[in-house]
N, C-alpha and C positions, 0 to 999 in steps of 0.2 A: 504494500500500500504506500501511497505518497508520503504520508506523515506518520510520525510515531504514535500519535493518539488514535490512529485508525489501524495500527499494526499490532493489536493485542487480540488474544483469544482466551476464552474461559472454558475449561473442561466442566460441563454441566454435571458430571457424575462425581468428580473429586473436588471441584471448586478450585482446582489449580489454575493460576493465571500464567499464561505464556506472554511475556512482555520483553522481546529481544532488543527493543530500541529505547527502553525507558519511557514508554508512552504514558504510564500512570503518573509518573512524576511531572511530565509535561502537561498532562491533563489537569493536575492540581495547580500547576503554575500558569495555566492558560497560554501555552506556548505551542506554536507550529514548528516542527523540526522535520526536515527532509530525511527520509530513511536511506535512500540510495541516490547519491548525487548523479550517477551515470544514467540510471534508468529514468530519473525525474526529467532529464533533458530530452528524452525521446518524444515527449508530447508537451509542447509549449503551453497548451491550454491549462496545464497544472498550475502555472503562475497565476492565471486569472481565477482559478479555483481558490488559491491561497488568498487572493484579494477579497473574495466574497466571504470566505471563512473568517477572515480577520474582522469583518463587519458583523456577520451573523452571530458569531460566537464570542465576540469581544476578546479575541486572542491577539497576542503579539507574535512576531516571527523571530525565531532564533537568528543570531547575527550571521553565522555562516550560511544559513539557508537563505537569508535575505540577500547576502552577497551573491550567491548562485543565481537567484532570480534576477537581480540587477544585471548580471553578466549576460544572461539569456536575452533580456530586453535590449541591452546595448548592442548585442550581436545581431539583432534583427530576427530572432527566432520566431517571434509572434507574428511576423509578416506572412508566414506560410499558412496561418490559420484561415479557414474560410470565414467570411464575415458573419455568417449565421451562428457559428460556434461562439464567437466573441459576443454577439448580441444576447445569446442565451445566458451567458455568465453575467452580463451587465444587467439583464432583467432580474436575475436572482439577487444581485447586489442591491438593486433598487427596491425590490418588493419583499425580500425575506429578512432584511436587517432592520432593527429598531433605529439604528443610527448609521445610515449608509455612508455618511461622511468619513467614518473611520476607514472604510475600504478605499474610498477615493483618495484620502490623504496618503495611505500606504502606496496605492497605485502611482500617485504622483511622485512619491519619494524614490521609487525604483525606475521611473521613466516611462511608465505605461501611458499616462495621460498625454504627455507630449507627443508620443508616437502614434497612439490610436485615437485619442480624442483631442486633437489640436484646437478645436473650437472651445473646449473647456480650459485647456492650458492657457489660452489667450486671455482668460479672465484674471489670471494672477497678475498682480501689480497694477491693475486698472483702478485708479483712485475713485472714491465716492465722497460726496459732500458730507463732512462729519456731522452736520446738524441732523441729517436724515439717516446716515449710516455710520454711527460711531464705531461699529464693529471692525471696519477696515475695508480692504479692497473687495472687488467683485467676486473673487474666488472664495474668500472667507464668507461673504454674504450668501453665496450660492450653497455652500456646505451647510450653513444654518437653515436655509430654506428647505433643502431636501430632507433634513432631519425633522423639521417641523411638519412637512408634508407627510412623511411616514407616520408621524404621531397622529395626525388628523385622519389619515386614511385608515389606520387601525381603529381609531376611536369610532369612526363613523361606519365601519363595516362595509367598505367599498367592495364591489365585485372585483374579481381578479383583473379583468380588463380595465376597469376604472382605476384601480390602484396603480397598475402599470403606466397608464396614460398620465395620471396626475403626477407621479414621481418623475417620469420622463419630462413632462412639462416644467416641473420645478427645476430640473437640471439645466434645461435650455433657456429658461425664461429671460435671462439677461445676456444671451449670446450677442445681442446687438450693441452692447455697451463699449466693447473695445474700439469699434469703428466710429462711435459717435461722441465719446467723452472728450470734453474740452473745458477749459477754464474761461468763464464769461463773467466779467465784472467782479473778479475775485472769488467767484463761486464755481464749484465743479458741477457741470451740467452734462446730461446725456440725452439731449433732445432727439426725439425720433428713434430711440433705441428699441422700442417695441417693434415697429415696422422693420427696422434694420435687422432684427433677430430672425426674420423668416428665412433668409438665404442660408446663413450658417446652420440653422436647425435642419433645413432640408438637406444640406450637404452631408451632415453627419448621419442623419437618419437613412438617407439613400445609400450612403457608402456602407453602412452596417446592415442594410437590408431589413429595416423595420417594416412591419406590415403597414398597409396604407392607412388604416384607421388610426393607428398609433401616431403616424407621421402627422396626420391632419389634426389630431388632438394636441400634439406637442406644439405645432405651429399656432393653433388657436390660442393656446395659453401664452405663448411668447408674444404674440401681437396684440393681446388684449389684457395682459395681466394687471395693468394699472387702472383699467376702466372701472372695475367694481369699487375701488376706493374713491374714484372721482364721483361716481353716482351716489355713493354713500354720503 
């Protein structure tokens, strides 16, 4: 198995635990540790599985295992993956984690966001007006939004499709800010960023082969996300 916490077996007759990789200790410590560094590299999708496990289980990744994953990303191993396999793991990250941001932060740290989700990487370092966004740049804001969206989606019992579409929309909602943000009269403004978010949203969704309904929902959220507040 990929990680030590999955590489244990219990004899139901004797109660004997077979734990050749120290999985029980890692389980107690909430750590993901690669069991076989050679075999792990045979399927780059395992790196994306680690990303969603970090978020879903609230685990950290052991240092040498993280180094291996970073090397695989830098080497371009993930480029060989079909888009549909990437999208499946992204959907799990968005819909099965209480705080999807933890997975995205890990993914960004090892270079996945820059290489696979450049539209999201572009959010990092884009400033926001402190009066309205004291939390920081657009990346930080987006991470807070997807966590809040996950909390609301769980609270309100959304259907599987609704949950997926709301979380995808939360991820892309400010994709228009990098191209529209400027300082006007000493204030940071992102005029027209809703409409500007449509093109990068479609680019990412089309590249990763999201189904049409999900794409249209994500676009609708991106281009309309300020309007409910205005109406209110």
